[in-house]
SEDONU-775334 format. One record per residue (C-alpha): residue in three letters; x, y, z. Coordinates in steps of 0.1 Angstrom, whole numbers. Layout:
! SEDONU-775334
+------+-------+-------+-------+
| rest |    px |    py |    pz |
+------+-------+-------+-------+
|  ALA |     X |     Y |     Z |
...
+------+-------+-------+-------+
***
This chain:
! SEDONU-775334
+------+-------+-------+-------+
| rest |    px |    py |    pz |
+------+-------+-------+-------+
|  MET |  -590 |    38 |  1060 |
|  SER |  -589 |    72 |  1044 |
|  ASP |  -615 |    98 |  1054 |
|  ASP |  -609 |   117 |  1021 |
|  PRO |  -643 |   125 |  1005 |
|  LYS |  -649 |   107 |   972 |
|  PRO |  -648 |   129 |   941 |
|  GLU |  -682 |   141 |   929 |
|  PRO |  -693 |   125 |   896 |
|  ALA |  -693 |   149 |   867 |
|  ALA |  -726 |   166 |   862 |
|  ALA |  -746 |   155 |   831 |
|  PRO |  -748 |   181 |   804 |
|  THR |  -780 |   201 |   804 |
|  ARG |  -806 |   187 |   780 |
|  ALA |  -822 |   210 |   755 |
|  SER |  -858 |   221 |   760 |
|  ARG |  -885 |   227 |   735 |
|  ARG |  -874 |   263 |   732 |
|  GLU |  -839 |   252 |   719 |
|  TRP |  -854 |   228 |   693 |
|  ILE |  -879 |   255 |   680 |
|  GLY |  -849 |   279 |   679 |
|  LEU |  -830 |   253 |   658 |
|  ALA |  -859 |   253 |   633 |
|  VAL |  -858 |   291 |   632 |
|  ILE |  -820 |   293 |   625 |
|  SER |  -823 |   265 |   599 |
|  LEU |  -846 |   286 |   577 |
|  PRO |  -820 |   313 |   568 |
|  CYS |  -796 |   285 |   559 |
|  VAL |  -821 |   271 |   534 |
|  VAL |  -824 |   306 |   519 |
|  TYR |  -786 |   311 |   518 |
|  SER |  -782 |   279 |   499 |
|  MET |  -811 |   287 |   475 |
|  ASP |  -795 |   320 |   466 |
|  LEU |  -764 |   302 |   453 |
|  THR |  -785 |   285 |   426 |
|  VAL |  -819 |   303 |   422 |
|  LEU |  -805 |   330 |   399 |
|  ASP |  -793 |   306 |   373 |
|  LEU |  -827 |   301 |   358 |
|  ALA |  -834 |   338 |   358 |
|  ILE |  -804 |   347 |   337 |
|  PRO |  -821 |   347 |   302 |
|  ALA |  -850 |   369 |   315 |
|  LEU |  -829 |   394 |   334 |
|  SER |  -805 |   396 |   304 |
|  ARG |  -833 |   406 |   281 |
|  GLU |  -845 |   433 |   305 |
|  LEU |  -813 |   446 |   320 |
|  MET |  -790 |   440 |   289 |
|  PRO |  -758 |   434 |   309 |
|  GLY |  -725 |   432 |   292 |
|  SER |  -706 |   399 |   294 |
|  ALA |  -684 |   412 |   323 |
|  GLN |  -714 |   425 |   342 |
|  LEU |  -732 |   391 |   337 |
|  LEU |  -702 |   374 |   352 |
|  TRP |  -702 |   397 |   383 |
|  ILE |  -740 |   392 |   387 |
|  LEU |  -734 |   355 |   390 |
|  ASP |  -701 |   354 |   409 |
|  ILE |  -701 |   384 |   433 |
|  TYR |  -724 |   367 |   458 |
|  GLY |  -702 |   337 |   463 |
|  PHE |  -671 |   359 |   463 |
|  MET |  -683 |   381 |   491 |
|  VAL |  -695 |   352 |   512 |
|  ALA |  -662 |   334 |   509 |
|  GLY |  -641 |   366 |   516 |
|  ALA |  -661 |   377 |   547 |
|  LEU |  -667 |   344 |   565 |
|  ILE |  -637 |   346 |   588 |
|  THR |  -643 |   382 |   597 |
|  MET |  -680 |   377 |   604 |
|  GLY |  -673 |   346 |   625 |
|  THR |  -649 |   365 |   647 |
|  LEU |  -671 |   396 |   648 |
|  GLY |  -699 |   375 |   662 |
|  ASP |  -677 |   364 |   691 |
|  ARG |  -671 |   400 |   698 |
|  ILE |  -704 |   418 |   694 |
|  GLY |  -727 |   388 |   701 |
|  ARG |  -736 |   359 |   678 |
|  ARG |  -774 |   365 |   680 |
|  ARG |  -769 |   402 |   674 |
|  LEU |  -748 |   396 |   643 |
|  LEU |  -773 |   370 |   630 |
|  LEU |  -802 |   395 |   633 |
|  ILE |  -781 |   423 |   617 |
|  GLY |  -773 |   400 |   588 |
|  ALA |  -809 |   389 |   585 |
|  ALA |  -821 |   425 |   582 |
|  ALA |  -794 |   433 |   556 |
|  PHE |  -802 |   401 |   536 |
|  GLY |  -839 |   409 |   535 |
|  LEU |  -833 |   445 |   524 |
|  ALA |  -807 |   435 |   498 |
|  SER |  -832 |   409 |   484 |
|  LEU |  -858 |   437 |   479 |
|  VAL |  -833 |   458 |   461 |
|  ALA |  -822 |   430 |   439 |
|  ALA |  -858 |   421 |   430 |
|  SER |  -865 |   457 |   420 |
|  SER |  -832 |   463 |   402 |
|  ARG |  -835 |   482 |   369 |
|  SER |  -799 |   482 |   359 |
|  ALA |  -771 |   457 |   360 |
|  GLY |  -750 |   479 |   383 |
|  THR |  -778 |   480 |   409 |
|  LEU |  -782 |   442 |   407 |
|  ILE |  -744 |   437 |   412 |
|  ALA |  -744 |   460 |   442 |
|  ALA |  -774 |   442 |   457 |
|  ARG |  -758 |   408 |   451 |
|  ALA |  -726 |   420 |   468 |
|  LEU |  -746 |   431 |   499 |
|  LEU |  -764 |   398 |   498 |
|  GLY |  -730 |   381 |   500 |
|  LEU |  -718 |   401 |   529 |
|  ALA |  -751 |   395 |   548 |
|  GLY |  -750 |   358 |   538 |
|  ALA |  -715 |   355 |   554 |
|  THR |  -731 |   363 |   588 |
|  LEU |  -755 |   334 |   586 |
|  ALA |  -733 |   302 |   586 |
|  PRO |  -709 |   311 |   614 |
|  SER |  -736 |   327 |   636 |
|  THR |  -760 |   298 |   633 |
|  LEU |  -734 |   271 |   637 |
|  SER |  -718 |   288 |   668 |
|  LEU |  -753 |   294 |   683 |
|  ILE |  -758 |   256 |   681 |
|  ARG |  -728 |   252 |   704 |
|  ASN |  -745 |   275 |   729 |
|  MET |  -780 |   260 |   727 |
|  PHE |  -771 |   223 |   728 |
|  HIS |  -747 |   212 |   755 |
|  ASP |  -753 |   174 |   753 |
|  PRO |  -730 |   159 |   727 |
|  GLY |  -757 |   136 |   712 |
|  GLU |  -782 |   164 |   709 |
|  ARG |  -756 |   187 |   694 |
|  ARG |  -748 |   162 |   667 |
|  VAL |  -785 |   160 |   659 |
|  ALA |  -787 |   198 |   657 |
|  VAL |  -756 |   200 |   635 |
|  SER |  -772 |   173 |   612 |
|  VAL |  -803 |   195 |   609 |
|  TRP |  -781 |   225 |   601 |
|  VAL |  -762 |   206 |   574 |
|  MET |  -795 |   192 |   560 |
|  SER |  -809 |   227 |   556 |
|  TYR |  -782 |   236 |   531 |
|  SER |  -790 |   204 |   511 |
|  VAL |  -827 |   212 |   511 |
|  GLY |  -820 |   248 |   499 |
|  GLY |  -798 |   235 |   471 |
|  ALA |  -824 |   210 |   461 |
|  ILE |  -855 |   233 |   461 |
|  GLY |  -837 |   264 |   448 |
|  PRO |  -840 |   256 |   410 |
|  LEU |  -875 |   242 |   416 |
|  VAL |  -888 |   273 |   434 |
|  GLY |  -870 |   295 |   409 |
|  GLY |  -885 |   277 |   380 |
|  ALA |  -920 |   278 |   395 |
|  LEU |  -917 |   316 |   402 |
|  LEU |  -904 |   323 |   367 |
|  GLU |  -934 |   306 |   352 |
|  HIS |  -957 |   332 |   365 |
|  PHE |  -937 |   362 |   377 |
|  PRO |  -908 |   385 |   365 |
|  TRP |  -872 |   374 |   371 |
|  GLY |  -869 |   396 |   403 |
|  SER |  -894 |   373 |   420 |
|  VAL |  -866 |   347 |   426 |
|  PHE |  -852 |   370 |   453 |
|  LEU |  -884 |   374 |   473 |
|  PRO |  -888 |   341 |   491 |
|  SER |  -860 |   351 |   515 |
|  VAL |  -879 |   382 |   527 |
|  PRO |  -906 |   365 |   548 |
|  VAL |  -880 |   341 |   562 |
|  MET |  -858 |   369 |   574 |
|  VAL |  -888 |   387 |   589 |
|  LEU |  -896 |   356 |   608 |
|  LEU |  -860 |   353 |   621 |
|  LEU |  -861 |   390 |   632 |
|  ILE |  -893 |   384 |   651 |
|  ALA |  -886 |   350 |   666 |
|  GLY |  -848 |   353 |   671 |
|  PRO |  -848 |   376 |   701 |
|  ARG |  -873 |   353 |   719 |
|  LEU |  -859 |   319 |   711 |
|  LEU |  -821 |   323 |   706 |
|  PRO |  -796 |   329 |   734 |
|  GLU |  -770 |   356 |   732 |
|  TYR |  -733 |   349 |   736 |
|  ARG |  -702 |   371 |   733 |
|  ASP |  -667 |   368 |   745 |
|  PRO |  -666 |   390 |   777 |
|  GLU |  -629 |   395 |   772 |
|  ALA |  -629 |   402 |   735 |
|  GLY |  -607 |   430 |   723 |
|  ARG |  -612 |   453 |   693 |
|  LEU |  -615 |   439 |   658 |
|  ASP |  -583 |   445 |   638 |
|  PRO |  -593 |   462 |   605 |
|  SER |  -559 |   453 |   588 |
|  SER |  -564 |   416 |   596 |
|  ALA |  -600 |   417 |   582 |
|  GLY |  -588 |   434 |   550 |
|  LEU |  -559 |   409 |   546 |
|  SER |  -582 |   379 |   550 |
|  LEU |  -607 |   394 |   525 |
|  VAL |  -580 |   400 |   499 |
|  ALA |  -564 |   366 |   504 |
|  ILE |  -596 |   346 |   501 |
|  LEU |  -611 |   367 |   472 |
|  ALA |  -579 |   365 |   452 |
|  VAL |  -575 |   327 |   456 |
|  ILE |  -611 |   321 |   449 |
|  TYR |  -610 |   343 |   418 |
|  GLY |  -578 |   326 |   405 |
|  LEU |  -594 |   292 |   409 |
|  LYS |  -625 |   303 |   391 |
|  ARG |  -603 |   317 |   363 |
|  ILE |  -586 |   283 |   360 |
|  ALA |  -620 |   265 |   359 |
|  GLU |  -633 |   289 |   331 |
|  HIS |  -602 |   297 |   310 |
|  GLY |  -575 |   272 |   320 |
|  VAL |  -542 |   279 |   337 |
|  GLY |  -530 |   314 |   327 |
|  PRO |  -511 |   344 |   339 |
|  ALA |  -542 |   361 |   353 |
|  ALA |  -552 |   331 |   373 |
|  LEU |  -517 |   323 |   386 |
|  GLY |  -512 |   360 |   394 |
|  ALA |  -544 |   362 |   415 |
|  ILE |  -536 |   330 |   434 |
|  SER |  -500 |   342 |   441 |
|  ALA |  -513 |   375 |   453 |
|  GLY |  -538 |   358 |   475 |
|  MET |  -512 |   335 |   490 |
|  ALA |  -489 |   364 |   497 |
|  ALA |  -517 |   383 |   515 |
|  GLY |  -525 |   351 |   534 |
|  THR |  -489 |   347 |   545 |
|  ILE |  -489 |   383 |   558 |
|  PHE |  -522 |   377 |   575 |
|  VAL |  -509 |   346 |   593 |
|  ARG |  -478 |   363 |   605 |
|  ARG |  -498 |   393 |   617 |
|  GLN |  -521 |   369 |   638 |
|  ALA |  -490 |   355 |   655 |
|  LYS |  -480 |   389 |   667 |
|  LEU |  -514 |   403 |   679 |
|  ASP |  -526 |   400 |   714 |
|  ASP |  -562 |   396 |   702 |
|  PRO |  -559 |   381 |   667 |
|  LEU |  -587 |   377 |   642 |
|  ILE |  -579 |   339 |   642 |
|  ASP |  -564 |   322 |   671 |
|  LEU |  -537 |   301 |   655 |
|  ARG |  -536 |   278 |   685 |
|  LEU |  -568 |   262 |   672 |
|  PHE |  -548 |   245 |   645 |
|  ARG |  -527 |   228 |   672 |
|  VAL |  -558 |   208 |   683 |
|  PRO |  -557 |   175 |   664 |
|  ALA |  -594 |   170 |   663 |
|  PHE |  -599 |   205 |   649 |
|  ARG |  -572 |   201 |   623 |
|  ALA |  -583 |   167 |   611 |
|  SER |  -620 |   176 |   610 |
|  LEU |  -612 |   208 |   590 |
|  THR |  -591 |   188 |   565 |
|  VAL |  -618 |   162 |   560 |
|  TYR |  -645 |   188 |   556 |
|  GLY |  -624 |   208 |   530 |
|  LEU |  -616 |   176 |   510 |
|  ALA |  -653 |   165 |   511 |
|  CYS |  -663 |   199 |   496 |
|  PHE |  -635 |   196 |   470 |
|  VAL |  -651 |   164 |   457 |
|  ALA |  -687 |   174 |   461 |
|  PHE |  -686 |   208 |   445 |
|  GLY |  -665 |   197 |   415 |
|  SER |  -685 |   166 |   408 |
|  TYR |  -718 |   185 |   412 |
|  VAL |  -709 |   209 |   384 |
|  ALA |  -698 |   180 |   361 |
|  ILE |  -730 |   161 |   367 |
|  ALA |  -752 |   191 |   360 |
|  GLN |  -734 |   196 |   327 |
|  TYR |  -738 |   160 |   318 |
|  LEU |  -775 |   161 |   324 |
|  GLN |  -781 |   192 |   303 |
|  LEU |  -754 |   191 |   277 |
|  VAL |  -749 |   154 |   270 |
|  LEU |  -784 |   140 |   278 |
|  GLY |  -801 |   172 |   266 |
|  LEU |  -825 |   175 |   296 |
|  SER |  -843 |   207 |   304 |
|  PRO |  -832 |   226 |   335 |
|  LEU |  -863 |   214 |   354 |
|  ARG |  -857 |   177 |   345 |
|  ALA |  -821 |   181 |   353 |
|  GLY |  -830 |   195 |   387 |
|  LEU |  -853 |   166 |   393 |
|  TRP |  -826 |   141 |   385 |
|  MET |  -803 |   158 |   410 |
|  LEU |  -828 |   151 |   437 |
|  PRO |  -811 |   117 |   446 |
|  TRP |  -780 |   138 |   453 |
|  SER |  -798 |   162 |   477 |
|  GLY |  -820 |   135 |   491 |
|  GLY |  -789 |   114 |   500 |
|  PHE |  -773 |   143 |   519 |
|  VAL |  -806 |   149 |   538 |
|  ALA |  -810 |   113 |   548 |
|  GLY |  -773 |   108 |   555 |
|  SER |  -772 |   140 |   577 |
|  LEU |  -802 |   128 |   598 |
|  LEU |  -789 |    93 |   602 |
|  SER |  -753 |   102 |   611 |
|  PRO |  -760 |   111 |   648 |
|  ALA |  -778 |    78 |   654 |
|  VAL |  -751 |    57 |   638 |
|  ALA |  -724 |    77 |   656 |
|  ARG |  -738 |    65 |   689 |
|  ARG |  -726 |    30 |   680 |
|  VAL |  -697 |    37 |   657 |
|  PRO |  -669 |    61 |   666 |
|  ALA |  -670 |    93 |   645 |
|  PRO |  -637 |    88 |   627 |
|  GLN |  -645 |    53 |   617 |
|  LEU |  -680 |    63 |   605 |
|  MET |  -665 |    91 |   583 |
|  ALA |  -640 |    67 |   568 |
|  ILE |  -667 |    41 |   561 |
|  GLY |  -689 |    68 |   545 |
|  LEU |  -661 |    81 |   523 |
|  LEU |  -655 |    45 |   510 |
|  ALA |  -692 |    44 |   502 |
|  GLY |  -688 |    77 |   484 |
|  ALA |  -660 |    63 |   464 |
|  ALA |  -682 |    33 |   454 |
|  GLY |  -707 |    59 |   442 |
|  PHE |  -682 |    74 |   419 |
|  ILE |  -674 |    40 |   405 |
|  VAL |  -711 |    36 |   396 |
|  LEU |  -711 |    71 |   381 |
|  SER |  -682 |    61 |   359 |
|  ARG |  -705 |    36 |   342 |
|  ALA |  -729 |    64 |   331 |
|  GLY |  -729 |    67 |   293 |
|  ALA |  -744 |    92 |   268 |
|  THR |  -775 |    70 |   261 |
|  ALA |  -782 |    50 |   292 |
|  GLY |  -768 |    70 |   321 |
|  LEU |  -797 |    81 |   342 |
|  ALA |  -800 |    49 |   362 |
|  ALA |  -763 |    48 |   369 |
|  LEU |  -763 |    85 |   377 |
|  GLY |  -792 |    82 |   402 |
|  VAL |  -776 |    52 |   420 |
|  GLY |  -741 |    67 |   420 |
|  THR |  -751 |   102 |   433 |
|  LEU |  -773 |    86 |   460 |
|  LEU |  -744 |    64 |   472 |
|  PHE |  -719 |    93 |   471 |
|  SER |  -742 |   117 |   490 |
|  LEU |  -752 |    91 |   516 |
|  GLY |  -716 |    82 |   522 |
|  SER |  -703 |   118 |   523 |
|  ALA |  -730 |   131 |   546 |
|  PRO |  -713 |   119 |   578 |
|  ALA |  -681 |   138 |   568 |
|  PHE |  -701 |   170 |   566 |
|  THR |  -721 |   165 |   597 |
|  LEU |  -696 |   150 |   621 |
|  ALA |  -667 |   171 |   609 |
|  ASN |  -686 |   203 |   617 |
|  ASP |  -697 |   189 |   651 |
|  MET |  -661 |   181 |   659 |
|  ILE |  -649 |   215 |   648 |
|  ILE |  -672 |   235 |   671 |
|  ALA |  -668 |   210 |   699 |
|  SER |  -630 |   212 |   699 |
|  ALA |  -629 |   251 |   699 |
|  PRO |  -630 |   271 |   731 |
|  ALA |  -665 |   285 |   738 |
|  GLU |  -653 |   321 |   732 |
|  ARG |  -638 |   312 |   698 |
|  VAL |  -666 |   290 |   684 |
|  GLY |  -677 |   318 |   660 |
|  ALA |  -642 |   321 |   646 |
|  ALA |  -639 |   283 |   643 |
|  ALA |  -672 |   282 |   624 |
|  GLY |  -660 |   310 |   601 |
|  ILE |  -628 |   290 |   594 |
|  SER |  -648 |   259 |   587 |
|  GLU |  -670 |   276 |   561 |
|  THR |  -640 |   292 |   545 |
|  ALA |  -624 |   258 |   541 |
|  ALA |  -656 |   247 |   525 |
|  GLU |  -655 |   276 |   500 |
|  LEU |  -618 |   271 |   492 |
|  GLY |  -623 |   233 |   488 |
|  GLY |  -653 |   238 |   466 |
|  ALA |  -636 |   264 |   444 |
|  LEU |  -605 |   242 |   441 |
|  GLY |  -626 |   211 |   433 |
|  ILE |  -644 |   230 |   405 |
|  ALA |  -611 |   242 |   391 |
|  VAL |  -592 |   209 |   393 |
|  LEU |  -620 |   186 |   382 |
|  GLY |  -632 |   211 |   356 |
|  SER |  -598 |   214 |   341 |
|  ALA |  -594 |   176 |   340 |
|  GLY |  -627 |   174 |   322 |
|  THR |  -616 |   201 |   298 |
|  VAL |  -584 |   182 |   289 |
|  VAL |  -603 |   150 |   283 |
|  TYR |  -629 |   168 |   262 |
|  ARG |  -602 |   185 |   240 |
|  MET |  -584 |   152 |   234 |
|  ARG |  -616 |   136 |   222 |
|  MET |  -626 |   167 |   201 |
|  ASP |  -594 |   165 |   181 |
|  ALA |  -606 |   132 |   166 |
|  ALA |  -644 |   140 |   166 |
|  VAL |  -664 |   143 |   134 |
|  LEU |  -691 |   170 |   136 |
|  PRO |  -712 |   169 |   105 |
|  GLY |  -735 |   198 |   100 |
|  VAL |  -716 |   222 |   124 |
|  PRO |  -704 |   254 |   107 |
|  GLY |  -667 |   254 |   100 |
|  GLU |  -658 |   283 |   122 |
|  LEU |  -676 |   269 |   152 |
|  ARG |  -661 |   234 |   145 |
|  THR |  -626 |   249 |   145 |
|  ALA |  -634 |   270 |   176 |
|  ALA |  -645 |   239 |   195 |
|  ARG |  -611 |   223 |   189 |
|  VAL |  -588 |   252 |   200 |
|  GLU |  -582 |   266 |   234 |
|  ASN |  -594 |   301 |   227 |
|  PRO |  -623 |   303 |   202 |
|  GLU |  -618 |   341 |   200 |
|  ARG |  -587 |   336 |   179 |
|  VAL |  -606 |   319 |   151 |
|  GLN |  -638 |   340 |   151 |
|  PRO |  -640 |   366 |   123 |
|  ARG |  -644 |   403 |   134 |
|  ARG |  -680 |   404 |   123 |
|  HIS |  -689 |   378 |   150 |
|  HIS |  -681 |   403 |   177 |
|  ASN |  -710 |   426 |   167 |
|  ILE |  -739 |   402 |   168 |
|  ALA |  -772 |   406 |   185 |
|  LYS |  -774 |   394 |   221 |
|  ARG |  -803 |   372 |   215 |
|  GLN |  -785 |   354 |   186 |
|  LEU |  -753 |   343 |   202 |
|  PRO |  -736 |   347 |   236 |
|  ARG |  -705 |   369 |   236 |
|  SER |  -671 |   354 |   230 |
|  ARG |  -663 |   346 |   266 |
|  GLN |  -696 |   329 |   271 |
|  VAL |  -690 |   309 |   238 |
|  ARG |  -657 |   297 |   252 |
|  ARG |  -674 |   284 |   284 |
|  PHE |  -701 |   268 |   263 |
|  ILE |  -675 |   250 |   241 |
|  ARG |  -654 |   239 |   270 |
|  ALA |  -685 |   225 |   288 |
|  GLY |  -690 |   200 |   259 |
|  ALA |  -720 |   216 |   243 |
|  PRO |  -709 |   210 |   207 |
|  ASP |  -724 |   175 |   211 |
|  ARG |  -757 |   192 |   217 |
|  VAL |  -752 |   215 |   187 |
|  GLU |  -744 |   185 |   165 |
|  ARG |  -777 |   169 |   173 |
|  ASN |  -796 |   201 |   167 |
|  GLN |  -778 |   209 |   134 |
|  HIS |  -791 |   176 |   120 |
|  ALA |  -826 |   188 |   127 |
|  ALA |  -821 |   223 |   114 |
|  PRO |  -793 |   222 |    88 |
|  HIS |  -800 |   257 |    75 |
|  GLY |  -794 |   275 |   108 |
|  ALA |  -757 |   282 |   102 |
|  LEU |  -749 |   315 |    86 |
|  ALA |  -773 |   341 |    75 |
|  HIS |  -768 |   377 |    65 |
|  GLY |  -731 |   377 |    75 |
|  ARG |  -737 |   367 |   111 |
|  THR |  -742 |   335 |   131 |
|  THR |  -777 |   325 |   141 |
|  ILE |  -786 |   297 |   164 |
|  ALA |  -819 |   279 |   168 |
|  ASP |  -838 |   284 |   201 |
|  GLU |  -829 |   249 |   212 |
|  ASP |  -792 |   255 |   205 |
|  ARG |  -794 |   288 |   224 |
|  SER |  -809 |   270 |   254 |
|  ALA |  -780 |   246 |   254 |
|  ILE |  -756 |   275 |   252 |
|  GLU |  -773 |   293 |   280 |
|  ALA |  -772 |   261 |   301 |
|  GLY |  -734 |   258 |   295 |
|  VAL |  -729 |   295 |   303 |
|  ARG |  -749 |   292 |   336 |
|  ARG |  -731 |   261 |   347 |
|  GLY |  -697 |   274 |   336 |
|  ALA |  -703 |   305 |   357 |
|  ARG |  -707 |   284 |   389 |
+------+-------+-------+-------+
***
């Protein structure tokens, strides 16, 4: 008989206390604000355009710079949190976000607003990787960590759902700058409660941040995102392909540099972990489908069914509600069903939702849209929740911030690619149908422009010198036409047949202008 001592059983993971759960609520609030800021500005565009009078290029930057800066800085911010401390970076980002929100709300020029939105993007890039990596430090029990990640994912869905509603309510009573102010008290709360409730963690052996790697990652991500957005807005062209090629070249140099550094910005060994690699792929593909279809559905509600922005937002609630419910249910179901199988079943349910969505028509589509979006969001939620949990669980403790940054960058790239690919596919179908469409009551030049790739080529010179309140500029008209809004113009022209040409320039009825603005706003996303 052997006298060797029996091995000690593995100690059970430490359970989270009330402090950790309250801390989770605190770090979920900035995630809600981050998501709101992606959509809340859309409704304020008409009001700020009247006050600030931005040019068409400035308007594009006002809309896009926030998302660009978030996407480009995620990897750097995630790694920076591992080095200087995740809580410290989160609090720095919260202070910068609140300050930038005040500057944006009080902007008196388009340039100031663009600069404030850029700072908001940089500050926003600190939130996702810091909060997700802190969850790994706060919740050691796998089951509790899954619940925490589900709450984290849910906060983004809630922010996306209430963003247009909060923005619309504020704009009913206050100036356009008020849409930036809800984030200020949230960030103040985080700055007060964060040091008391959130643990600090940093890699004790972290080296210095490599500025060249940070710059290369920024250039690579920004260039690729910009090129994909160009494809979504203008179709495949030299500018878009050039930007994507430049981004891929910078990305190649970045990867090679990481392989040579002793302390890289991204540890390439993470991609050798099967769970990390598979989860990242699933998460990116889920964002590809979700982002692209969200834009298409929003256009369908406003440009085909002619709903107001508020009613369209209400009909998008099944989408957001499905993600909220699915995120909260995923951890409980994952106790009985293995995570990979649960994600596969959920994605099949999401595919069924798209089959239902395909039955939506121009006259009786709301019921199909509600059921289809609910099925899709419920089915996709496990992929978002469980993939993020597996990503941070498979990374070493000292690299969780970098892993979270990679995860969110994959989401941004997948979303931009989804908008570009699915948007371009929709444009092709639209143009094919427009070739055979009959548009009675639509002015000849607009009818011709609606059927060609570049409406600027058929617009007479006088149409480039029109008042801002009468017709969006040529680039915006192109977005409007590609979004499918001529159907909306056709219906309105029957009601107002004399709103075509007056005094040598095009005039458009208020209802038509609202449809154009809706197409412009959604095209910008």
